[in-house]
C-alpha positions as CSV (number, residue, x, y, z in Angstrom):
1,M,36.6,-39.4,-0.3
2,S,38.5,-38.3,-3.7
3,D,42.6,-38.0,-3.9
4,F,42.0,-34.4,-4.7
5,E,40.1,-34.4,-1.8
6,K,42.5,-36.5,0.3
7,G,45.2,-33.7,-0.4
8,I,43.2,-30.6,-0.1
9,Q,42.5,-31.4,3.2
10,S,46.4,-33.2,4.6
11,E,47.4,-29.5,2.7
12,L,44.9,-27.6,4.8
13,Q,46.0,-30.0,8.0
14,N,49.2,-29.1,7.0
15,S,48.7,-25.8,6.8
16,E,47.2,-25.2,10.2
17,L,49.8,-27.0,12.6
18,H,52.3,-24.3,11.1
19,L,50.6,-21.2,11.6
20,R,52.3,-17.7,13.8
21,Q,51.9,-17.7,16.8
22,D,50.2,-14.5,16.0
23,V,47.4,-15.6,13.4
24,C,47.0,-18.7,16.8
25,E,46.5,-16.0,19.1
26,E,44.0,-13.8,16.8
27,L,41.8,-16.5,16.0
28,Q,41.5,-17.4,19.8
29,T,40.4,-14.3,20.7
30,M,37.6,-14.4,17.9
31,R,36.7,-17.7,18.5
32,R,36.4,-16.6,22.6
33,A,34.8,-13.3,21.2
34,A,32.2,-16.1,19.3
35,L,31.2,-17.6,22.2
36,A,30.6,-15.0,24.6
37,T,27.6,-13.9,22.6
38,P,24.4,-14.4,25.0
39,E,22.5,-17.9,23.5
40,P,19.1,-16.5,24.8
41,W,19.3,-13.8,23.2
42,W,20.5,-15.2,19.5
43,R,18.0,-17.1,19.4
44,L,14.7,-14.6,20.9
45,R,16.2,-12.3,18.1
46,R,15.6,-14.8,15.8
47,I,12.2,-16.0,16.9
48,V,10.8,-12.0,17.2
49,W,11.1,-10.6,13.9
50,P,9.5,-13.5,11.5
51,T,6.7,-13.6,14.5
52,T,5.8,-9.8,14.3
53,G,5.8,-9.8,11.1
54,M,3.2,-12.8,10.9
55,A,1.4,-10.9,13.6
56,L,1.4,-7.3,11.6
57,A,0.5,-8.9,8.3
58,S,-2.5,-11.6,10.0
59,L,-3.9,-7.7,11.3
60,I,-3.8,-5.9,8.5
61,A,-5.7,-9.0,6.8
62,V,-8.3,-8.5,9.2
63,V,-8.0,-4.7,9.6
64,L,-9.0,-5.7,5.6
65,I,-11.7,-7.9,6.1
66,L,-13.5,-6.3,8.1
67,N,-13.4,-2.5,7.4
68,T,-15.2,-3.9,3.2
69,D,-18.7,-5.5,4.3
70,P,-19.3,-1.8,6.3
71,A,-18.4,-0.1,3.1
72,R,-19.8,-1.9,0.7
73,N,-23.3,-2.4,2.6
74,S,-23.3,2.1,2.9
75,E,-22.5,2.5,-0.2
76,Q,-25.2,0.7,-1.8
77,P,-28.7,2.6,-0.4
78,A,-26.8,5.4,-1.8
79,V,-26.1,4.4,-5.2
80,K,-29.9,2.9,-5.0
81,E,-31.2,6.6,-3.8
82,K,-29.4,8.4,-6.5
83,Y,-30.4,6.4,-9.7
84,S,-34.3,6.3,-7.8
85,D,-35.0,9.5,-9.0
86,N,-34.5,8.4,-13.0
87,F,-37.0,6.0,-12.4
88,D,-40.2,8.3,-13.3
89,L,-38.4,9.3,-16.4
90,Y,-38.7,6.1,-17.5
91,E,-42.1,5.2,-16.8
92,N,-43.5,7.9,-18.9
93,L,-41.0,7.0,-21.7
94,D,-43.6,6.1,-24.3
95,F,-44.8,9.6,-24.3
96,Y,-41.6,11.1,-24.6
97,Y,-41.4,9.6,-27.8
98,W,-44.6,10.5,-29.3
99,L,-43.7,14.6,-27.9
100,A,-40.8,14.0,-28.9
101,N,-42.5,12.4,-32.9
102,G,-44.8,15.5,-32.6
103,E,-42.2,18.3,-32.3
104,N,-40.4,16.8,-35.2
105,D,-43.7,17.0,-37.6
106,I,-44.8,20.5,-36.6
107,R,-40.9,21.9,-37.8
108,G,-40.9,19.4,-40.7
């Protein structure tokens, strides 16, 4: 320990010896109240909150993972059905180009 630390320590010890009686009684009362707190509840409370949070986060993750697959599978057939009608248009695309050119010749 340095000289500064030794000086602080000795000053604190001297001030501790010369405390007023009412301050000593108040400190003693607070010490007894702190020691009277039931230890199992404090330990349980410190464990319950993080455990509950992790369980909730895991539950949310599982629900999100399980919900994404059926949603994708149900949307894909709907998209195929929606655009399947327009494929006939693309099969006859040459005919439509020929028809459009013929209309331009008639007008022009």
